[in-house]
Steps between C-alpha positions, in 0.01 A plus 500: 500500500634844416602719795245760397218248549632326811295509823559809711737348756835604650668219302359657178635840603844358571502340156451834327859552381445865416433573868827353627346393832699267725364271773699514821581172666379154400144400411528214746518762779150627411153370581390227256356656185603849606624595153181368334250699704294746296629856520181706490682830477839669541524799729790722622541669835782621723279540809622333822155338523314495169263220603194724551516582130570147369279206401563127496675339208719791387876539461647806673795694361715727717830691478564459872485873583296414816803310642750794481453609861472145632838401385540122468317405819357149430194564715383779270523288189339195665205713628459654154498168309275339764241777449508445122462124537210535741327737252525241223776651289637221280844649417732790566710670231796719603614774265880526526733790418232755591554537876769238549694242303375146531238350728556550874608165650260547791206536258608182315520320831155625610345382168669167536355459853149583372560286190395794287646540145744792472630618163729775384377770262811661340525874452447473124157337549228753597246384751230595251645248253459222755143608571420527129642155429281345770194691375565370147522148638172543684331638185648225282386237747152645513483509122624143477238385751222684314621347170506158669149551637366592154672206339378265773140621472521458121633143537231421756226640275622277215510201733136568592404440136627139505255208529564464875518874550493495878772236533719672237456836674618359834792323335604828333469685834727242663755545221492881513539511879736200502318349793235244599137590421198293615123522439258370761131447419201605711526182702863579592649227280816566296392473133804642321858576590814611318750353533332171592591372847698817550438519880607267782212285638491675840495847342221394264299362792539826692410710195192288432382557857547880462312499170215306660477755779487787248223330302298428813508867596353574154638855483685619187854593600870483426742392771860416569614223734794281585500121533828404658765709324300535181294810416175492301263751351132393469229661286135390515297457181130593471271724700477520876271226622540320164869423484603284207853415616840630606822569309808446718847623400822398669775753564574836650267797490433632152589848382248729330562351155482144632172576676366648177578181310343287772194723499456451127521121546246513787265701280537251213458205734194660658350559157580141399333373817189712439479375143552147626228551759248597231600200295475283811150625572395409145656155540325451835163572340583252229613241757177544694301427188713194430437370855125519431552312175694227679234473771244454223695197378650657184883507520551534124481879480715539816761264365528690173524847661742381771727347236521827307538734802659307786665195345213261562315345791666280764518134402213287628411370749486836683422598853252785530543732795285786627601770749314681776338834402765715673780339300302533179494878541880523540661623178834370622369141477398547136835661422684212664297242306550692175875508560503126569304437183740714291814336648379147426251534218206264520559400863214687663169655402299739717195727485238661719158351565243676719670573832800268466803435283523176303842340439567187294833319483646152483764612755362444850781706658377834358195495724704458814729785390198723435351423841828562683607810308170686534360342818207369299253209528486282190251222426623227260320253278600153400714479179264504202501533121415843360158378394408454870615846603147594620481206738855569624407865565204384711730261691751782569222727632378221728851443629550872564172531696519171690871438554746629759854640463640714226493230228173305510465191277173362374613139547529559875145636509368215285655242735277622783185414306201685355334559833797708618390764250181548699692673777330841471275721702205414274557129531535517878175700530312245288645207697404656832146555377476147367611341829316743731191274558722211612724714720200671665341163575827366646528800730135496607461122539852386573505275191796437266336536162785692335764249608276204409436637149869570450613149604212341298613682184868409571390137513337523158150534654517147654306477827688209650847649428392839641359334814829319558697820451274691738472218756118499497229258381412503130138586584625815672689605189200424282272709727741792499535498119123496471470795735773692306308445176182646654685802648682568174191428288729298275492146364845367599457192284599711194866548415456874428357564847778302666770681297353839591488409868855359489628824338328704775666287766844535340472879466364527855779291646761720329350827625 
């Protein structure tokens, strides 16, 4: 790089041959990176204490006139240099052959103790020349950064026109900043990163936690943070309360031009997300219609559309799952399923139906992941061919409403029998009304009609077997059954009447 376009540092000033500046002492005696600190300005003063008129980050030039009366007392020089260092002065230049020849040894020693760079400015080099050289470097650096920012924004704009505009834009941002860039979706999952696997596992885990916290707050914001020794800048995407994701950038704080480039990428990514959201809404309406088609027993249309848009339907047999209403309203669930479908085309199909979300896949694991990730309840059908989707949907709804736990399987509900599905407030009310005449008689007369009828039905309506089980005479059982028929006004010789009474007893015993 040409000296005229170098960064405005003391090292750059010392390299300007026309200035004839000379560093006193060895670089190893200075603070690490002392010569590479930015010199924000060059100022000259011969005041004994110029610090009230100085700002941080400047190089001070002096002829040493303020030391004439002090002689070479080390304390004076040490106090002077200490004040400059405390004020944030990054270097001291001593103009020789004006007041005295050479740099006072006591001043050199004081600068060495403070580890402050000290350089000689010869008589033939005006102080204004040093200041002008630094100003030129600052202007050249600013121009170079502005030129870089324009070129970077142009490259990023061209990247946005590629087929995967969002991914190409992030890759170009990573290249321009020469650092790691990651995109997290609305669910807090890392969807893109450049370079791939560019962060240690523990740093990525910490960053993911921070991103999740930002998304849960739901407020649009930019923030800086440190994870271990690594700095990050985070920018949210989307509107407050409707965040679409987060862009995270590794590295030190960005300057104005760098922030401008990042802002342009955030704007493009936000626009891409909004466009994607509109497209997603259209797809969701289409998916909802296809779910209705599948429930009606016609998978042909769904299969053709899914093949053209999403790479096909999952291979049969498929498991159909339905979620609870709260999960169905969560856009993050739909985004997660859409991402899974795009990553492995044809592995999962989903769509909304009434107050729940319907998911179909041949991969049983996806339902457990959905339940765990979003704290959802999911009802699952038995594996079925696509032609039986409607029956499977009904099974999944039954499992969701009747099962327990986060993942509820129809086969577990089916194993408990048909009568277990009667466990409802309506069924219990009907059962209580049906058995009320027998219970009231037992309470009033001290009989055991309810127990006798239950044992009689358990023994397949055989009087002798029921009598043995109850430990009473068979005539007693026969008399009780006859009394129960009269109280219930029912002919218990018919199978339908016995089945109805048995169901009432089962529901009542489970209440």
